[in-house]
C-alpha beads as a LAMMPS data file, in Angstrom:
LAMMPS data file: protein, C-alpha beads

401 atoms
400 bonds

1 atom types
1 bond types

-500.0 500.0 xlo xhi
-500.0 500.0 ylo yhi
-500.0 500.0 zlo zhi

Masses

1 110.0

Atoms # bond

1 1 1 -10.433 -85.821 -53.048
2 1 1 -9.372 -86.959 -49.048
3 1 1 -6.467 -86.601 -49.626
4 1 1 -6.757 -82.611 -50.693
5 1 1 -8.730 -82.601 -47.136
6 1 1 -5.859 -83.908 -45.141
7 1 1 -3.531 -81.431 -47.220
8 1 1 -5.184 -78.794 -45.774
9 1 1 -5.823 -79.599 -42.446
10 1 1 -2.207 -80.422 -42.300
11 1 1 -1.796 -76.809 -43.457
12 1 1 -4.132 -75.185 -41.018
13 1 1 -2.370 -77.071 -38.135
14 1 1 1.280 -76.235 -39.136
15 1 1 0.139 -72.503 -39.811
16 1 1 -1.297 -72.003 -36.314
17 1 1 1.576 -74.237 -34.456
18 1 1 3.421 -70.956 -36.079
19 1 1 1.061 -68.439 -35.202
20 1 1 1.385 -69.553 -31.369
21 1 1 4.592 -69.828 -31.253
22 1 1 5.595 -66.226 -32.763
23 1 1 3.222 -64.590 -30.330
24 1 1 4.646 -66.975 -27.636
25 1 1 8.320 -65.505 -28.443
26 1 1 6.367 -61.934 -29.524
27 1 1 5.296 -61.213 -25.672
28 1 1 7.860 -62.864 -24.253
29 1 1 11.340 -62.329 -25.589
30 1 1 10.558 -58.506 -26.874
31 1 1 8.608 -55.558 -24.675
32 1 1 5.921 -53.616 -26.111
33 1 1 7.495 -50.162 -26.010
34 1 1 7.033 -47.937 -22.786
35 1 1 5.000 -50.701 -20.895
36 1 1 7.422 -53.981 -19.782
37 1 1 11.006 -54.684 -19.311
38 1 1 13.185 -57.662 -18.964
39 1 1 16.127 -58.391 -16.316
40 1 1 19.758 -58.254 -17.981
41 1 1 22.219 -60.696 -17.459
42 1 1 24.691 -58.417 -15.756
43 1 1 22.312 -57.027 -12.942
44 1 1 20.013 -54.408 -14.939
45 1 1 16.581 -54.029 -16.061
46 1 1 15.569 -52.926 -19.445
47 1 1 13.017 -50.680 -20.405
48 1 1 11.503 -48.915 -23.078
49 1 1 9.992 -45.187 -22.584
50 1 1 10.049 -41.533 -24.259
51 1 1 11.698 -37.840 -23.681
52 1 1 9.982 -35.649 -22.128
53 1 1 11.297 -32.177 -21.025
54 1 1 10.507 -28.963 -19.049
55 1 1 8.064 -26.659 -20.661
56 1 1 7.064 -23.247 -19.165
57 1 1 4.170 -21.267 -20.637
58 1 1 5.340 -17.725 -20.388
59 1 1 2.533 -15.600 -19.995
60 1 1 1.967 -11.787 -18.522
61 1 1 0.595 -10.967 -15.022
62 1 1 -1.594 -7.966 -16.320
63 1 1 -3.777 -8.641 -19.679
64 1 1 -3.156 -6.197 -22.121
65 1 1 -2.766 -5.765 -25.834
66 1 1 0.591 -6.853 -26.827
67 1 1 3.340 -4.352 -28.202
68 1 1 5.566 -6.313 -29.428
69 1 1 6.499 -9.941 -29.528
70 1 1 10.288 -10.631 -30.006
71 1 1 10.587 -14.661 -30.502
72 1 1 8.901 -17.340 -33.129
73 1 1 9.000 -20.844 -32.878
74 1 1 12.823 -22.524 -32.661
75 1 1 14.265 -18.902 -30.964
76 1 1 17.115 -19.886 -28.451
77 1 1 16.623 -17.024 -25.200
78 1 1 19.032 -16.664 -22.600
79 1 1 17.365 -16.214 -18.920
80 1 1 16.030 -12.686 -18.403
81 1 1 16.238 -11.768 -22.322
82 1 1 12.646 -10.403 -23.243
83 1 1 10.142 -11.991 -25.271
84 1 1 7.351 -9.366 -25.275
85 1 1 5.739 -6.220 -23.753
86 1 1 2.968 -5.491 -23.612
87 1 1 1.312 -1.762 -24.342
88 1 1 1.545 0.479 -21.688
89 1 1 0.641 3.713 -22.715
90 1 1 -2.530 3.905 -20.215
91 1 1 -0.189 2.981 -17.207
92 1 1 2.038 5.603 -18.583
93 1 1 -0.808 8.245 -18.177
94 1 1 -1.807 6.855 -14.168
95 1 1 1.427 7.007 -13.174
96 1 1 1.536 10.461 -14.303
97 1 1 -1.578 11.378 -12.920
98 1 1 -0.829 9.662 -9.268
99 1 1 2.728 10.878 -9.085
100 1 1 0.932 14.635 -9.999
101 1 1 -1.610 13.885 -7.221
102 1 1 1.298 12.678 -4.889
103 1 1 2.971 16.018 -5.459
104 1 1 -0.080 18.119 -4.730
105 1 1 -0.446 16.402 -1.490
106 1 1 2.987 16.593 -0.314
107 1 1 3.014 20.462 -0.876
108 1 1 0.018 20.825 1.527
109 1 1 1.459 19.054 4.462
110 1 1 3.823 22.268 5.555
111 1 1 1.404 24.538 5.055
112 1 1 -1.057 22.617 7.069
113 1 1 2.120 21.907 9.707
114 1 1 2.906 25.850 9.630
115 1 1 -1.337 26.404 10.011
116 1 1 -1.183 24.123 12.942
117 1 1 1.781 25.901 14.861
118 1 1 0.348 28.955 14.123
119 1 1 -3.371 27.695 15.772
120 1 1 -1.060 26.534 18.598
121 1 1 0.669 29.839 19.494
122 1 1 -2.063 32.156 18.963
123 1 1 -4.279 29.861 21.382
124 1 1 -1.561 30.304 23.942
125 1 1 -1.375 34.048 24.226
126 1 1 -5.072 34.434 23.227
127 1 1 -5.304 32.607 27.050
128 1 1 -3.127 34.583 28.591
129 1 1 -4.424 37.254 27.670
130 1 1 -8.023 36.393 28.441
131 1 1 -7.343 34.706 32.154
132 1 1 -5.687 38.494 32.703
133 1 1 -8.806 40.483 30.979
134 1 1 -10.990 37.855 33.719
135 1 1 -8.757 38.672 36.841
136 1 1 -9.066 42.635 35.958
137 1 1 -12.712 42.502 35.351
138 1 1 -13.841 40.386 38.120
139 1 1 -10.869 42.775 40.633
140 1 1 -13.027 45.775 39.438
141 1 1 -16.725 43.791 40.022
142 1 1 -15.144 42.678 43.212
143 1 1 -14.184 46.092 44.702
144 1 1 -17.465 47.372 43.073
145 1 1 -19.464 45.113 45.618
146 1 1 -17.863 45.569 48.518
147 1 1 -17.989 48.883 48.834
148 1 1 -15.183 51.595 49.153
149 1 1 -13.045 52.054 52.184
150 1 1 -14.039 54.252 54.777
151 1 1 -10.465 56.353 54.098
152 1 1 -11.373 56.689 50.280
153 1 1 -14.740 58.651 51.811
154 1 1 -12.872 60.274 54.690
155 1 1 -10.380 61.837 51.874
156 1 1 -13.248 62.988 49.657
157 1 1 -15.327 64.608 52.598
158 1 1 -11.734 66.681 53.370
159 1 1 -11.193 67.712 49.903
160 1 1 -15.329 69.155 49.554
161 1 1 -14.702 70.218 52.786
162 1 1 -11.249 72.480 51.435
163 1 1 -14.098 72.689 48.354
164 1 1 -16.556 74.632 50.168
165 1 1 -14.193 76.464 52.429
166 1 1 -12.616 78.409 49.005
167 1 1 -16.038 78.974 47.446
168 1 1 -16.769 80.553 50.250
169 1 1 -14.297 82.694 50.505
170 1 1 -14.245 83.542 46.469
171 1 1 -17.813 84.535 46.829
172 1 1 -16.785 87.102 49.107
173 1 1 -14.465 88.494 47.120
174 1 1 -16.687 88.582 44.607
175 1 1 -19.462 90.139 46.375
176 1 1 -16.314 93.323 47.736
177 1 1 -15.105 93.501 43.920
178 1 1 -18.303 94.211 42.603
179 1 1 -19.364 96.946 44.944
180 1 1 -15.503 98.617 44.593
181 1 1 -15.767 98.669 40.655
182 1 1 -19.151 100.119 40.927
183 1 1 -17.031 103.236 42.474
184 1 1 -14.505 102.631 39.984
185 1 1 -11.870 101.335 42.538
186 1 1 -10.930 98.572 40.668
187 1 1 -10.679 97.832 37.213
188 1 1 -13.144 95.266 35.132
189 1 1 -10.195 93.328 34.520
190 1 1 -9.812 92.197 38.306
191 1 1 -13.385 92.124 38.490
192 1 1 -13.810 89.148 35.633
193 1 1 -10.968 87.546 37.054
194 1 1 -12.676 87.543 40.469
195 1 1 -15.829 86.058 39.146
196 1 1 -13.873 83.445 36.841
197 1 1 -11.929 81.919 39.992
198 1 1 -15.411 81.925 41.620
199 1 1 -16.864 80.021 38.895
200 1 1 -14.140 77.658 39.146
201 1 1 -14.646 76.979 42.638
202 1 1 -18.051 76.446 42.562
203 1 1 -17.316 73.649 39.649
204 1 1 -14.624 72.110 42.024
205 1 1 -17.057 71.811 45.233
206 1 1 -19.992 69.968 42.544
207 1 1 -16.853 67.512 41.414
208 1 1 -15.707 67.047 45.433
209 1 1 -19.405 66.608 46.514
210 1 1 -20.456 64.451 43.493
211 1 1 -16.947 61.861 44.757
212 1 1 -18.143 62.002 48.039
213 1 1 -21.403 61.411 47.482
214 1 1 -20.580 58.257 45.187
215 1 1 -17.763 56.968 47.494
216 1 1 -20.499 57.663 50.556
217 1 1 -23.392 55.767 48.925
218 1 1 -21.384 52.874 46.798
219 1 1 -21.274 51.943 43.111
220 1 1 -24.720 52.393 41.643
221 1 1 -26.517 49.346 40.025
222 1 1 -25.829 50.194 36.561
223 1 1 -22.262 50.706 37.372
224 1 1 -22.002 47.261 38.788
225 1 1 -24.017 45.615 35.720
226 1 1 -21.324 46.893 33.202
227 1 1 -18.639 45.643 35.493
228 1 1 -20.457 41.941 35.553
229 1 1 -20.338 42.515 31.791
230 1 1 -17.257 43.239 31.769
231 1 1 -16.213 39.534 33.401
232 1 1 -18.751 38.003 31.376
233 1 1 -16.746 39.654 27.844
234 1 1 -13.596 38.342 29.038
235 1 1 -14.791 35.018 30.111
236 1 1 -16.635 34.865 26.414
237 1 1 -12.692 35.879 24.624
238 1 1 -11.175 32.922 26.997
239 1 1 -13.937 30.850 25.275
240 1 1 -12.876 32.036 22.109
241 1 1 -9.245 31.328 22.603
242 1 1 -10.124 27.414 23.597
243 1 1 -12.156 27.638 20.177
244 1 1 -8.467 28.259 18.968
245 1 1 -7.596 24.499 20.229
246 1 1 -10.143 22.605 18.396
247 1 1 -9.388 24.319 15.437
248 1 1 -5.617 23.099 15.809
249 1 1 -6.728 19.840 16.936
250 1 1 -8.517 19.773 13.931
251 1 1 -6.224 20.816 11.603
252 1 1 -3.886 18.028 13.690
253 1 1 -6.753 15.478 12.259
254 1 1 -6.731 16.977 8.727
255 1 1 -2.465 16.339 8.642
256 1 1 -2.747 12.634 9.478
257 1 1 -5.299 12.278 6.884
258 1 1 -3.136 13.400 4.591
259 1 1 -0.171 11.400 5.586
260 1 1 -2.573 8.925 5.361
261 1 1 -3.470 9.762 1.769
262 1 1 0.035 10.572 0.737
263 1 1 0.706 6.493 1.769
264 1 1 -2.053 5.427 -0.379
265 1 1 -0.905 7.743 -3.470
266 1 1 2.893 5.981 -2.919
267 1 1 1.127 2.595 -2.842
268 1 1 -0.949 3.817 -5.973
269 1 1 2.553 4.385 -7.349
270 1 1 3.725 1.712 -6.634
271 1 1 1.590 -0.960 -7.885
272 1 1 1.136 0.891 -11.167
273 1 1 5.278 0.967 -11.157
274 1 1 5.038 -2.796 -10.726
275 1 1 2.252 -3.348 -13.639
276 1 1 4.696 -1.519 -15.761
277 1 1 7.481 -3.861 -14.683
278 1 1 4.856 -7.122 -15.351
279 1 1 4.342 -5.793 -18.621
280 1 1 7.566 -6.962 -20.032
281 1 1 7.507 -10.390 -20.098
282 1 1 11.591 -12.141 -19.811
283 1 1 12.924 -15.342 -19.813
284 1 1 12.735 -17.400 -16.825
285 1 1 15.635 -19.390 -17.858
286 1 1 17.618 -20.367 -20.581
287 1 1 16.145 -22.606 -23.300
288 1 1 13.940 -22.242 -27.001
289 1 1 10.948 -21.485 -27.901
290 1 1 8.624 -24.587 -29.087
291 1 1 5.574 -22.799 -29.480
292 1 1 4.589 -19.636 -30.001
293 1 1 1.296 -18.662 -29.418
294 1 1 0.203 -14.884 -29.394
295 1 1 1.279 -12.252 -32.166
296 1 1 1.945 -8.625 -32.255
297 1 1 -1.327 -6.548 -31.608
298 1 1 -2.661 -9.311 -30.182
299 1 1 -4.966 -9.017 -26.594
300 1 1 -4.406 -11.366 -24.055
301 1 1 -5.679 -12.247 -20.634
302 1 1 -3.482 -12.709 -17.664
303 1 1 -1.863 -15.668 -16.760
304 1 1 -2.840 -16.651 -20.328
305 1 1 0.733 -18.287 -21.893
306 1 1 1.901 -16.204 -25.253
307 1 1 4.783 -18.985 -25.866
308 1 1 5.927 -21.646 -24.426
309 1 1 9.738 -22.182 -23.588
310 1 1 11.475 -25.600 -23.458
311 1 1 14.887 -26.686 -21.299
312 1 1 16.476 -28.613 -23.193
313 1 1 18.885 -29.480 -20.779
314 1 1 16.261 -30.735 -18.050
315 1 1 15.057 -33.677 -19.994
316 1 1 13.693 -36.917 -18.851
317 1 1 12.589 -40.896 -20.027
318 1 1 8.851 -41.261 -19.037
319 1 1 8.910 -45.077 -18.412
320 1 1 7.083 -47.797 -16.378
321 1 1 8.592 -50.790 -14.784
322 1 1 6.517 -53.952 -14.291
323 1 1 5.033 -55.002 -11.335
324 1 1 7.567 -57.683 -10.752
325 1 1 10.729 -55.707 -11.167
326 1 1 9.909 -52.861 -8.943
327 1 1 11.684 -54.156 -6.071
328 1 1 15.057 -54.026 -7.647
329 1 1 14.559 -50.421 -8.741
330 1 1 15.713 -47.551 -6.850
331 1 1 16.026 -44.066 -6.838
332 1 1 19.549 -43.341 -7.934
333 1 1 20.297 -46.172 -10.019
334 1 1 22.331 -45.039 -12.986
335 1 1 20.998 -45.636 -16.336
336 1 1 21.817 -45.886 -20.234
337 1 1 19.503 -44.367 -22.705
338 1 1 20.214 -45.431 -26.328
339 1 1 17.784 -43.287 -29.319
340 1 1 16.947 -45.078 -32.290
341 1 1 17.489 -41.297 -34.192
342 1 1 21.283 -42.324 -32.387
343 1 1 21.757 -46.176 -31.795
344 1 1 25.650 -45.759 -31.567
345 1 1 25.381 -43.382 -28.526
346 1 1 24.333 -43.604 -24.709
347 1 1 23.594 -41.401 -23.004
348 1 1 23.822 -41.554 -19.213
349 1 1 21.327 -40.862 -16.572
350 1 1 19.538 -41.979 -13.350
351 1 1 16.554 -42.701 -11.661
352 1 1 14.935 -39.628 -9.893
353 1 1 11.527 -40.818 -9.906
354 1 1 9.418 -43.796 -8.883
355 1 1 5.689 -43.644 -8.856
356 1 1 3.443 -44.847 -5.578
357 1 1 0.519 -45.982 -6.993
358 1 1 0.821 -48.966 -9.632
359 1 1 -0.830 -48.195 -12.801
360 1 1 -1.946 -50.602 -15.504
361 1 1 -0.188 -50.301 -18.317
362 1 1 -1.409 -47.505 -20.561
363 1 1 -3.524 -48.274 -23.609
364 1 1 -1.167 -47.314 -25.947
365 1 1 0.509 -50.779 -25.231
366 1 1 -0.460 -52.906 -28.127
367 1 1 -1.259 -56.101 -26.645
368 1 1 -4.498 -56.813 -24.009
369 1 1 -2.617 -58.730 -22.373
370 1 1 0.378 -56.434 -21.722
371 1 1 -2.531 -53.542 -21.213
372 1 1 -3.751 -55.397 -17.860
373 1 1 -0.413 -56.052 -16.431
374 1 1 0.090 -53.501 -13.275
375 1 1 3.056 -51.159 -13.710
376 1 1 4.629 -48.162 -11.863
377 1 1 5.557 -44.994 -13.729
378 1 1 9.532 -44.102 -13.538
379 1 1 11.713 -40.866 -14.037
380 1 1 14.913 -41.415 -15.448
381 1 1 16.833 -38.194 -15.821
382 1 1 19.125 -37.726 -18.446
383 1 1 21.846 -35.654 -19.854
384 1 1 21.263 -33.973 -22.669
385 1 1 24.042 -31.599 -22.900
386 1 1 24.394 -31.485 -26.807
387 1 1 20.271 -31.114 -26.888
388 1 1 19.876 -34.031 -29.425
389 1 1 17.357 -35.423 -27.590
390 1 1 13.911 -34.498 -28.810
391 1 1 10.278 -34.345 -27.225
392 1 1 8.178 -37.425 -27.265
393 1 1 11.186 -39.682 -28.791
394 1 1 11.046 -43.125 -28.048
395 1 1 14.216 -44.710 -26.163
396 1 1 15.372 -47.668 -24.522
397 1 1 16.582 -47.511 -21.553
398 1 1 18.829 -50.092 -19.137
399 1 1 18.962 -49.493 -15.826
400 1 1 21.942 -51.010 -13.941
401 1 1 20.884 -52.425 -11.089

Bonds

1 1 1 2
2 1 2 3
3 1 3 4
4 1 4 5
5 1 5 6
6 1 6 7
7 1 7 8
8 1 8 9
9 1 9 10
10 1 10 11
11 1 11 12
12 1 12 13
13 1 13 14
14 1 14 15
15 1 15 16
16 1 16 17
17 1 17 18
18 1 18 19
19 1 19 20
20 1 20 21
21 1 21 22
22 1 22 23
23 1 23 24
24 1 24 25
25 1 25 26
26 1 26 27
27 1 27 28
28 1 28 29
29 1 29 30
30 1 30 31
31 1 31 32
32 1 32 33
33 1 33 34
34 1 34 35
35 1 35 36
36 1 36 37
37 1 37 38
38 1 38 39
39 1 39 40
40 1 40 41
41 1 41 42
42 1 42 43
43 1 43 44
44 1 44 45
45 1 45 46
46 1 46 47
47 1 47 48
48 1 48 49
49 1 49 50
50 1 50 51
51 1 51 52
52 1 52 53
53 1 53 54
54 1 54 55
55 1 55 56
56 1 56 57
57 1 57 58
58 1 58 59
59 1 59 60
60 1 60 61
61 1 61 62
62 1 62 63
63 1 63 64
64 1 64 65
65 1 65 66
66 1 66 67
67 1 67 68
68 1 68 69
69 1 69 70
70 1 70 71
71 1 71 72
72 1 72 73
73 1 73 74
74 1 74 75
75 1 75 76
76 1 76 77
77 1 77 78
78 1 78 79
79 1 79 80
80 1 80 81
81 1 81 82
82 1 82 83
83 1 83 84
84 1 84 85
85 1 85 86
86 1 86 87
87 1 87 88
88 1 88 89
89 1 89 90
90 1 90 91
91 1 91 92
92 1 92 93
93 1 93 94
94 1 94 95
95 1 95 96
96 1 96 97
97 1 97 98
98 1 98 99
99 1 99 100
100 1 100 101
101 1 101 102
102 1 102 103
103 1 103 104
104 1 104 105
105 1 105 106
106 1 106 107
107 1 107 108
108 1 108 109
109 1 109 110
110 1 110 111
111 1 111 112
112 1 112 113
113 1 113 114
114 1 114 115
115 1 115 116
116 1 116 117
117 1 117 118
118 1 118 119
119 1 119 120
120 1 120 121
121 1 121 122
122 1 122 123
123 1 123 124
124 1 124 125
125 1 125 126
126 1 126 127
127 1 127 128
128 1 128 129
129 1 129 130
130 1 130 131
131 1 131 132
132 1 132 133
133 1 133 134
134 1 134 135
135 1 135 136
136 1 136 137
137 1 137 138
138 1 138 139
139 1 139 140
140 1 140 141
141 1 141 142
142 1 142 143
143 1 143 144
144 1 144 145
145 1 145 146
146 1 146 147
147 1 147 148
148 1 148 149
149 1 149 150
150 1 150 151
151 1 151 152
152 1 152 153
153 1 153 154
154 1 154 155
155 1 155 156
156 1 156 157
157 1 157 158
158 1 158 159
159 1 159 160
160 1 160 161
161 1 161 162
162 1 162 163
163 1 163 164
164 1 164 165
165 1 165 166
166 1 166 167
167 1 167 168
168 1 168 169
169 1 169 170
170 1 170 171
171 1 171 172
172 1 172 173
173 1 173 174
174 1 174 175
175 1 175 176
176 1 176 177
177 1 177 178
178 1 178 179
179 1 179 180
180 1 180 181
181 1 181 182
182 1 182 183
183 1 183 184
184 1 184 185
185 1 185 186
186 1 186 187
187 1 187 188
188 1 188 189
189 1 189 190
190 1 190 191
191 1 191 192
192 1 192 193
193 1 193 194
194 1 194 195
195 1 195 196
196 1 196 197
197 1 197 198
198 1 198 199
199 1 199 200
200 1 200 201
201 1 201 202
202 1 202 203
203 1 203 204
204 1 204 205
205 1 205 206
206 1 206 207
207 1 207 208
208 1 208 209
209 1 209 210
210 1 210 211
211 1 211 212
212 1 212 213
213 1 213 214
214 1 214 215
215 1 215 216
216 1 216 217
217 1 217 218
218 1 218 219
219 1 219 220
220 1 220 221
221 1 221 222
222 1 222 223
223 1 223 224
224 1 224 225
225 1 225 226
226 1 226 227
227 1 227 228
228 1 228 229
229 1 229 230
230 1 230 231
231 1 231 232
232 1 232 233
233 1 233 234
234 1 234 235
235 1 235 236
236 1 236 237
237 1 237 238
238 1 238 239
239 1 239 240
240 1 240 241
241 1 241 242
242 1 242 243
243 1 243 244
244 1 244 245
245 1 245 246
246 1 246 247
247 1 247 248
248 1 248 249
249 1 249 250
250 1 250 251
251 1 251 252
252 1 252 253
253 1 253 254
254 1 254 255
255 1 255 256
256 1 256 257
257 1 257 258
258 1 258 259
259 1 259 260
260 1 260 261
261 1 261 262
262 1 262 263
263 1 263 264
264 1 264 265
265 1 265 266
266 1 266 267
267 1 267 268
268 1 268 269
269 1 269 270
270 1 270 271
271 1 271 272
272 1 272 273
273 1 273 274
274 1 274 275
275 1 275 276
276 1 276 277
277 1 277 278
278 1 278 279
279 1 279 280
280 1 280 281
281 1 281 282
282 1 282 283
283 1 283 284
284 1 284 285
285 1 285 286
286 1 286 287
287 1 287 288
288 1 288 289
289 1 289 290
290 1 290 291
291 1 291 292
292 1 292 293
293 1 293 294
294 1 294 295
295 1 295 296
296 1 296 297
297 1 297 298
298 1 298 299
299 1 299 300
300 1 300 301
301 1 301 302
302 1 302 303
303 1 303 304
304 1 304 305
305 1 305 306
306 1 306 307
307 1 307 308
308 1 308 309
309 1 309 310
310 1 310 311
311 1 311 312
312 1 312 313
313 1 313 314
314 1 314 315
315 1 315 316
316 1 316 317
317 1 317 318
318 1 318 319
319 1 319 320
320 1 320 321
321 1 321 322
322 1 322 323
323 1 323 324
324 1 324 325
325 1 325 326
326 1 326 327
327 1 327 328
328 1 328 329
329 1 329 330
330 1 330 331
331 1 331 332
332 1 332 333
333 1 333 334
334 1 334 335
335 1 335 336
336 1 336 337
337 1 337 338
338 1 338 339
339 1 339 340
340 1 340 341
341 1 341 342
342 1 342 343
343 1 343 344
344 1 344 345
345 1 345 346
346 1 346 347
347 1 347 348
348 1 348 349
349 1 349 350
350 1 350 351
351 1 351 352
352 1 352 353
353 1 353 354
354 1 354 355
355 1 355 356
356 1 356 357
357 1 357 358
358 1 358 359
359 1 359 360
360 1 360 361
361 1 361 362
362 1 362 363
363 1 363 364
364 1 364 365
365 1 365 366
366 1 366 367
367 1 367 368
368 1 368 369
369 1 369 370
370 1 370 371
371 1 371 372
372 1 372 373
373 1 373 374
374 1 374 375
375 1 375 376
376 1 376 377
377 1 377 378
378 1 378 379
379 1 379 380
380 1 380 381
381 1 381 382
382 1 382 383
383 1 383 384
384 1 384 385
385 1 385 386
386 1 386 387
387 1 387 388
388 1 388 389
389 1 389 390
390 1 390 391
391 1 391 392
392 1 392 393
393 1 393 394
394 1 394 395
395 1 395 396
396 1 396 397
397 1 397 398
398 1 398 399
399 1 399 400
400 1 400 401
């Protein structure tokens, strides 16, 4: 019984020793994937990592309904190739309306410009006419208020005297002819002629007398009032001409407003045109569609990805350098990459980035001891012109010091 117990103890001790040795070699001889490194004998640091590459979410700048989706997962596309397009029927209608509104606004411009020219010319001519009428009316009023000149009065007096003398002569002639007609010495026709001359002389004297009295007494109050009204009427005409200038100014303001409206409508058209252009989604660079998110007839929002494009030539390894190897690695150091999928092929690369911040080993590392080590994330760009390396593929990297 005791022998059996001793044998059991020996077996347990041997097993424990084997486990310890295995743990020791497992910890230091082989580094867990993606977290630890080992210095090579020929001046290198070896780490493990995974392949990553540039992924671009392809999205429209506008929201809308997808009219067509031209790609599927696995499609290779070239830069500028159309990935998808939105339904633009509403935008086309908006653009047509905006263009018609612009044409109408532009058609008003020459009409308003012609109106402004007419109003300015009319204002100028009406102003000159009104100023001339004011001058003439004021001159007549001033003359009436100043009274008549002595020379005019003398001329009127002379005309009255002459008319009086002529009337007196014709009055005597008529009386003589009247007496002669009674005896038949003159004809009735001759008498009528003298009578007509007498009546004309009487009318001439009355006119001469009225003119003389008017000049002698000056303009009557009613006449002066009429002349003053004429001056005011001419001044009102000038104000009317000034109103034409205001109308021209208003038309100029309308023209400026129209010009601003035209610019706004042009801006609206440009905005709609840009939206139409943004309704076509093009590949920003060469690559392959690795994920198709949306389908034809689906309504998508702006900035919502409809597909994901991967550039398989822009590839790098994401790995972690242990703290003790941090001082050995420099940006630009060349690297050799080997994958499990192509173990006999080595890919060239170089260190393009070293994180400035330390972090604990990622939790996907298997042992707790390794997980609490400080590491630095590195990025090693890889020549993947053959496009053999795929996203998430584990690789081993030897960084040449």
